[in-house]
Structures are given as C-alpha cells and as structure tokens.
C-alpha positions in Angstrom: 0.0 0.0 0.0 1.5 3.4 -1.0 2.7 5.3 2.1 2.8 2.3 4.4 5.1 -0.7 4.9 3.8 -4.2 5.1 7.2 -6.0 5.3 10.6 -5.3 6.7 14.1 -6.3 5.7 14.1 -9.9 4.6 17.3 -11.2 6.2 19.8 -10.3 9.0 23.2 -12.0 8.8 21.8 -14.4 6.2 18.9 -15.5 8.4 15.3 -14.9 7.4 13.4 -12.4 9.6 10.0 -12.3 11.1 8.9 -9.1 12.8 6.4 -9.3 15.6 4.0 -6.5 16.3 1.3 -6.4 19.0 -1.8 -4.1 18.9 -4.2 -2.8 21.5 -2.2 -2.8 24.7 -1.1 -2.3 27.3 -3.2 -4.7 29.2 -2.7 -5.7 32.9 -3.1 -9.4 32.2 -1.9 -9.7 28.6 1.2 -7.5 28.5 3.2 -9.5 31.1 2.5 -12.6 29.0 3.9 -10.9 26.0 7.0 -9.8 27.9 7.6 -13.3 29.2 7.2 -15.1 25.8 9.4 -12.6 23.9 12.1 -12.8 26.6 12.0 -16.6 26.5 12.6 -16.7 22.8 15.0 -13.8 22.6 12.6 -12.0 20.3 11.7 -8.4 20.0 8.4 -6.6 19.1 6.8 -3.3 18.3 3.9 -2.6 20.6 1.2 -0.4 19.0 -0.4 1.1 22.1 -3.6 3.0 22.7 -3.0 6.2 24.7 -5.9 5.7 27.1 -4.6 2.3 28.1 -1.1 3.6 28.3 -2.2 6.2 30.8 -3.8 3.5 32.9 -0.7 1.3 32.8 2.4 3.5 32.5 4.7 1.0 34.1 3.9 -1.6 31.4 4.7 1.0 28.7 8.1 1.6 30.3 8.7 -2.2 30.7 8.2 -2.7 27.0 10.9 -0.1 26.2 13.3 -1.3 29.0 13.1 -4.9 27.6 14.3 -3.7 24.2 11.0 -3.5 22.4 9.7 -0.4 20.7 6.5 1.5 21.4 4.4 2.6 18.5 1.1 4.5 18.4 -2.4 3.0 17.8 -4.1 6.3 18.5 -6.3 6.9 21.5 -9.8 5.9 20.6 -9.7 3.2 17.8 -11.6 5.4 15.3 -11.7 4.3 11.7 -9.8 6.6 9.4 -12.3 5.9 6.6 -15.1 7.4 8.7 -13.3 10.4 10.2 -9.9 11.1 8.8 -9.4 14.3 10.8 -10.4 12.6 14.0 -7.8 9.9 13.4 -5.0 12.3 12.9 -6.0 14.2 16.1 -6.1 10.9 17.9 -2.6 10.0 16.8 -1.3 13.4 17.8 -2.8 13.0 21.3 -1.4 9.5 21.6 2.0 10.6 20.4 2.2 13.1 23.2 1.2 10.6 25.9 3.5 7.8 24.7 6.5 10.0 24.2 6.1 11.4 27.7 6.2 7.8 29.1 9.1 6.4 27.1 11.0 9.7 26.8 11.8 9.0 23.2 10.2 9.8 19.8 7.3 7.6 18.8 7.5 7.4 15.0 5.8 4.1 14.2 2.0 4.4 13.8 -0.7 1.8 13.0 -4.1 3.0 12.1 -7.1 1.2 13.6 -8.2 -1.7 11.3 -5.2 -0.8 9.0 -7.4 1.8 7.3 -5.0 4.3 5.6 -6.1 7.5 3.9 -4.2 10.0 1.7 -4.4 12.5 4.5 -2.9 10.1 7.0 -0.1 9.4 4.6 0.6 13.1 4.2 0.5 13.7 8.0 2.9 10.8 8.6 5.4 12.1 6.0 5.2 15.6 7.3 6.1 14.5 10.8 8.7 11.9 9.7 6.5 9.1 11.0 6.0 5.6 9.5 2.8 3.8 9.0 3.3 0.1 9.7 0.8 -2.4 8.5 1.3 -6.2 8.1 1.3 -9.1 5.7 0.5 -11.8 8.3 -2.5 -11.7 10.7 -3.6 -15.1 11.7 -6.8 -14.0 13.4 -5.9 -14.3 17.1 -8.9 -12.1 17.9 -11.3 -14.9 16.9 -12.2 -17.0 19.9 -12.6 -20.1 17.7 -8.9 -20.1 16.7 -6.8 -22.4 18.9 -3.2 -21.6 19.7 -2.0 -24.6 17.7 -4.0 -23.5 14.6 -2.7 -20.0 14.9 0.9 -21.3 15.2 0.4 -23.6 12.2 -0.8 -20.6 10.2 2.1 -18.4 11.2 4.7 -21.1 10.2 2.9 -21.9 7.0 2.4 -18.3 5.8 5.5 -16.5 7.0 7.9 -15.1 4.4 11.2 -13.4 4.9 10.5 -9.9 6.1 6.9 -10.7 7.2 5.3 -8.3 9.7 3.1 -10.4 12.0 0.2 -8.6 13.7 -1.1 -10.0 17.0 -3.1 -8.5 19.8 -2.9 -7.7 23.5 -6.0 -7.7 25.7 -8.5 -10.6 25.6 -6.7 -12.3 22.6 -3.4 -12.3 24.4 -3.7 -15.7 26.0 -4.3 -17.4 22.6 -1.8 -15.2 20.8 1.0 -15.7 23.3 0.5 -19.4 23.4 0.6 -19.5 19.6 3.8 -17.6 19.4 5.3 -19.9 22.1 4.5 -22.8 19.7 5.6 -21.1 16.5 8.9 -19.5 17.4 10.8 -22.8 18.3 9.7 -24.2 14.9 10.9 -21.1 13.1 14.2 -21.0 15.1 14.8 -24.6 14.1 14.4 -23.6 10.5 16.9 -20.8 10.9 14.6 -17.8 11.4 15.3 -14.8 13.7 12.9 -12.4 15.3 14.6 -9.0 15.6 13.1 -5.6 16.2 11.7 -4.0 13.1 14.4 -1.4 12.2 13.5 2.1 13.2 12.2 4.5 10.5 
C-alpha cells in the first residue's frame, strides 16, 4: 500500500526475519504474558499502544521499552480513518504526546485502527517523519474459535522473509502468546530470527 510498509528487511546476517507487532495494549493481564514469551525466545516486538490504556498502565509501557521492544502508536480511541480522517490524525497526535512522555523518546511508528489508511494520514505521517506500519500476516488471534495450535500452524505456513506479524494484546493475548510460544521454536529450528523491526 503506498505510504505504508507491510514487510521489513528480509534477512539479517543471512537468516530470514519475522517481525512481531502487537496491537491494543497495554493490558494488565496480557502484557506481562507478551514480555515473558518474547524474553523466553530472545525475540523483539513493536507494541502499538492505545493512549488511554497507556495512561492506565504507564509501568507496562516503560517495561516494553526497557526490555528492548519499541512503542508505536495505535491512537487513543480506535476510530476508523475511513469514517473520520481528521479525528484519526488528532487521535494520533494526542497519543504521540502521551506515549513520548512515558518512554521519553520519539514515537514514530503508527498503526491506524483496522489498518485503514487515507491519503491525508499518509501526508500527515510524511510531514512528521512518522512511518505507517501495516502487516502481511495476521492469523486471526482475535477470533475465539482459533486455537493456539491452529494459529501457530498458520504463522509457520504463511511467514515469508520480512513478514510483519500482527497479533493482539488484551483478551486475545492468552491465545496469541501461546501460539507464538509454539511457532517460534519451529521457526528457530528452520533458521529464522525475530529481531526488532528497524526504526524509521
């Protein structure tokens, strides 16, 4: 999609890369699960956080950054950019201020709710030297019917070098974390690495 990335660099030191991203946090129950599973597999992620939840859980936001992950913005109210483009840009600006105050670093990665990108959002991102990050792999961890093993199988089957995997915090986290815990050893055995998506 013009103006947004859906994949990252394909290889690091000759090894194929998968980039993990997690939306909708932080969450008191889910976020510690994410921190544990990523540490266990020496993997990194970009966490696209909602400003309201970040204000409720500032310590978790800081833990993400301290653990070597990066914080990105998911806005502050999950408004669709297709319905209200101006409201979405304002939402991102509010969220950026909140998140930067917590991590004390620029927040330049943004992910619009539902992945809905508009020309105005692309212009806004470019003007502020921000980057819109979408994905090419979303196995549907938000669907209660998907088991962790089915999600893991789909990740392993569909991943390509440079894939950006979109998973979710909050209620889906239990399934999503379990799926990643199953998928990452299989990928590691096949030579994959899970680094942090390079900064914009």
